[in-house]
N, C-alpha and C positions, 0 to 999 in steps of 0.2 A: 574458285570452284571447289566444292567439298570433295574430299577424297574418300572413297569407300573401298575397303579391303575385304575380299572374300577369301577365307582361309580353308584349304583342304590339304591337310598335312598328315604325314605318318604319325601314328600314336606312339609315344614313348611312355610305357607304364612301369611303375615300380610297385610290385605286390608286397607291401609291408605286412607283417603278421601282427596279430593281437598280442598284447603283453602276456607273459606267462602268468597263470593264475594258480591258486591253491585251493585244496578242498580238505575238510576235516570232518570225520565222523564223530557224532556225539551219541551217547557218552563215550569217554575214553575207555580203551580196553585195559585189562580184560573186563568184559561186561558180565555181570552175574545174572544168570538166567535161573529163575526159581523152577523147581521141579513142577512140570505141568503148566507152567505159565508162559509168558511171552514178553518180549522187550522191543521197543521201537528204536531203530537206528535212523538218525537224521543227519543231513549234510549241511555244512556251512561253506560257501564258496567265497573267497576273498581275493584281493589283488587283481580283479578283472579291470584293467585300465583301458580306457578308450584309446584306440590306436588307428593309424591310417589303414584303410582298406585299399584305396587306389590313390596314386598321385601321378600327375602328368607334367612333363617338362615342356611340351610343345603345344601351341595353340591349335585347336581344331574346331571348326564350326562356324558360328554365326557371324554376322557382320559387325564390325567394330569401327565406328567412324570417329575421326578426330574432331570434326567440326559440324557434323550433321545431326541435329536433334532427332530423337525418337528411335534411333537404331539400338537394338539389343545385342548382347553377346550371349551365345549359347555354347555349351560344352557337353559333349557326349562322353560316356565312360561305360566300361563293362564291369559289372559287380564281381568282386572276387570271392564273396561269401554270401550265403543266404542269411538274411536278418533284417534289421531295421536301420534305414538311413537316418542318422540322428544329427549329423553336422556336416557342413561344407565350408572349407576354407578357400577363398577366392583371392587371387592377386589382382591388384588394380594399379593404375598409374598413381604417381605421387600426388598428394594434395587432393585426393578425391573425398568429397563429403556430400551428403545429401540423402535422398530417399530413392528407393527403387522397388520393383516387384520381383520376387523370387518365385519362379515357376519350375516344377519338376514334371517331366513327361516320360512316357515309355518310348523306347526306340531311339533312333538317331535323328537329331534335329528337333525342332519345336512344333512338329506337326502330329505327334503321337497323342496318346490319351493323357490328359492333364491329371496328375496324381496329387499335386500340392500347389498352393499359391498363397503368398502372404507378402505384406509390405515390410521391407527391411530398411535399415539405416546403415549407410556407409560412413564410417567415422573418420577415415583417413589416418588412423593410428596403427601401431603395431607393424612398422616396416612395410606399410602399404598392403598388409593382409587384412582381410575382413573375415570374421568368423560368423557364420550363419547357423544358429541352432534351430533344428527342425522341431517346432513346438509339438506337432503331431507326427511322430516318426513314420517314415514311409517304408512299408515292406518291400524289399527287393529280393531278387533271386539270383544266385550264383550263375555267372556266364551270360546273363541277360544284359542288354544295352539300355541305358537310360540317359536322359539329357536334363541338365538344369540350365535355366535361362535367367539372365539379369536384364530387366527392362528399366532403364533409368527414368526417373521422373524429374525432368528439367524444371518444371514449375516448382518442385519441392526443394530446389536449391542445388541439385547435382550439377556441377560445372562441366563444361566442355574443355578439354577432351576427356573421354572416359574409355574404358576398355580393360584389357587384361595386361599384365606384365609377365614376361617370360624369361627363360634362360637363353643366353646367346649361343651360337653366333646369330647375327641378324638375318642371314639368309634362310634360317629355319623358321622364320616368323613372317606371317603375312596378314596381320591384323592389328589395328590400333597403332600405338606408337612404336617406332623402331629406332633403337639406339645401337649403333655399331660398336661403341666403346664401353657399353655398360652391360654387366651380367645381372639379370633379374632373378627373382625367386621363381619357384614352381608356379605354373598356371593355376592349379587347383589341387585340393586334397578332399577325399570323401572319407567319412568315418561311419562304420556300420557296427551296430551292437547286435551280436549274434545271440540267439537264445541258448541257454545252458542245457545240454543233454546229459542224461545220467544212464550209466550202464552198470548194474550190479552183477556180482558173480552168480546171483540167483536168476538172472535174466530180467529182473525188474528194471523199469526205466523211470521211476519216480524219484523225487528228492529224498523220500523217507520210505523205509520198509519195516514191516513187522516180522520178527523171527521167533520161532519157538523150538529151535534145535541148536545144540552147541556146534561150534565150528568157526572158521575164519571167513569173514565177509569182506568183500572188496568192492569199491565203487570207482569207476572211471568217469570223469566229467570232461566235457568239451564245450567251448563257447567260441567257435571259429578257429581259424588257423593260429597256431601258437599258444592257444589257451587250452591246455590239457593238463590234468593232474589226477593222481591216484592216491587213495588212502585205504587202509585195511584195519580191521578190529577183530579181536578174538572174543567169542562168546562162550562162556563156560557154565556148566550146570553147578549151581550152588546147593549142596546138600546140607540141610539143617540138622544138627545133632540134637535128637530128641530123647536120648537115653537119660534115664533117671535112676539114681542109686538110692537104696533104702538102708538106713542105718538105725539100729536098735528097734527095728520093726515099725517105727513111726516117723522117723526123720526122712524127708524126701529132698533130694538134691539133684538139680539138673546138671548134666555133665558139660553142656555147652558153655564156652567162655566168650567174652566179648559179645555179649548178646543181651537182649531184654527178655523178661519173663513175666508171665501172668498165669497164676495157678487157678484151676477151675475145679468145681465139684461135678464129677461125671454123672451123678444121679439126676441132677436137674440141668446140667450143662450151663450153669451160671458161674460167672467169674467170682472169685473170692476177693472182697474188697481189701486193699492194701497188701495183698499177697503177691508182691512183685519182686521178691528177692530170689536169688539162685537156690536158696534152701527154704523149705516150707515145713512147719510143724502143724500137722492136722490137729483139730480140737474135737473131732467127732469121728465115729465109725462111718466110713464112706469110701468111695472110690475117687481118686484125685488124678489129675493130669496137669501138664504145664504147656502153655503156648509159648514157643520160643521164636524170637525174631533175630536172625543172624545174617549179616551181609545183605540186608534188604529183603530177605525171604522169611516167610513165616510157616511154621508147621507145629503140629500138636503131638505130644507124646501119647503112648498107650495109657489107659487108665490103670491105676495101681490101688489095690484095696488095702486100707489101713484100719485096724481094729484097736482103737484107743482103750476101750473099757476093759479089755482082758490082758492088758500089759502086765499087771501085777500077778504073780503066781501065788498059789496058796501059801508058799513059804513066807512071802512078805505081805500077806493079806492084812496084817496089822500095821503096816507102814502108813502113817497118816500125816496130812498137812492140816495144821490147826492155827487159826480158823481158816476156812476156805468156803467162800471168798474171804480175803483178809482186807484190813483197812490200814492199820498203823504198824502191826507186827505180824510175824509169821513164825511158826516153829514146826520142824519135822520131828515127829514122834515115832519111835520104832523100838523093837525088842533089843535089850542090851547085848544079846548074842550076835547081833548083826555088825559086821566089821565094815563100816562106811569109810571109804578112802577119800572121796571128794564129791562136791556138788557143783555142777556147772549149769547156769541158768541162761535160757534164751527167751527172746521175745517172739512174737508170732511171725516176724520176718526172718527169723533165724539168726539174729544178731546176739552175740554174747552179752549178757547184762551182769554187771558187777553187783552181787547181793552178798554182803559180808555176814556170814553166819558165825556166831560165837561157839564156844565149846559145847553149849547146850543145843546147838543147831537152831538158834533163834536169830532172826534178822529184823532190823528196823526198815520199814517200807515207806517212810514219810516222803522221801525224795523220788520214789518210783512212780512213774505214770500209770494211771489205771489201765487195765488190759489183761489179756490172757498170757500166761507165762508157762514155760516148760522147764523143769529141772531134771537134769540127767544125774541119776544116782549111781556113782561108780563104786562097786563092791570089789572084793578081792578077786572073784572069779567071773563076775558078770556085771552088766549095767542094765538099768531100765529107766524109763521116762515116767515122770508123774507131773500132772498139770495142776495149776492153781490160778486163782483170779485175784487181782488187786482192784478193789473198788475205788 
C-alpha cells in the first residue's frame, strides 16, 4: 500500500542578504564645469551578486509520495524583498533524474493564481540539488506569500521515489523519504533580483543627472537588503584664461598655458588659417581675438586692434626691406646713423626663424619656406616690427 505523507510544519527561514555592491560616478572628480555649460554625471553599479533571499530548512506543504505516481511537492515561502524571482534551488532524494513541471503560484499551496509554468529537467547532480533558472523572472513583493510546485513526469523518466530532502532530525520531517541517521541539505532556496534604486543629493532618482552648478554631488544606490553603496564627486567651475598681451604694438600672445589656440579676425569673425600658436603676428590692420580651449572648456578673448601699417615712425621711414617680396636673398637698408643691435625673425605662428644676416644685413633665403615673416628690429632705445614675404 503506498504511503502518502501530508506535511504541515513550522517554517524555519533564514533571511540572507544580497551581496554588497559598488557604485561609481563618471567622470571621476574633480569634474570641470564650463562657465554657462553643463555636465552629465552617470553611475556604474558593479559587484551585484545573486544571493539567497529565502532558504528553508524544514519541509512544508504538498504531498510527497515514495511510491505513488503523480503526486507533486509544493513549497510556500514569504518573499523577503520586492524584485524578480530568478532562481529556485530545490533539494531532492538521491539519484533523481527525469523531467517535471515547475509551477509558481500566489499564496499558500497550489490553488492560487498561476504565475509561471515550464518543463524542467532534474539531473541528479550537485549533491542532489537542482537549480531551476526562471527564464521569465516572476515579479514578487516583499512579505507576500508564494508557492512553487514540482510535478514529476513519470513517463519522462523521473523514477520513484521522489520528493525533497531536508535537514534532520527526522521528527521535523513529514514528507517523502525519512532517514533518522542522515542530515540532509536545505529544502529549498529562492533568489530574487531587486531593481537598483538611485537617490542623488539633488533629489533625482535616475541613474544619470545633468548638473550646471558647482558643488559636491552624492548618489546612494540600493538593490535589495545588503546591496547599498555611495559615491560622491566634486564639480568645479573651470575658468578659461582669455587674457592676451600685446608686445611691440603688433605681437599678440595668449596668456593661457596647457591650452589650444585659434586666432580669428574680429572684422569678419573668420578663423585665420594656421594661426594656432600661443603667439600670433598679424599681417594687416584689423581687430584680432583668440579662441582658447583649456581643461575641456572654450572661451574667446576680447578683440584687440592692431595697426601694422603705422608701425614705422617718421624717424625710420627710410628703413626698407629689399626686395619685398623676396625670392633668393633679402637685405635690410637703413640710414647709417641708425644703431641696429639685433634682428629676430618670426614666422606667422610666432616661431623664431634662424635667418643669418651678414654685416651688410643681407641674408640668403634659399632654404626658407615661402610665407609671411616678421623681423623685430632692436635698436638702442626701442624696437619695432617690419614684415616681409618670401615667394
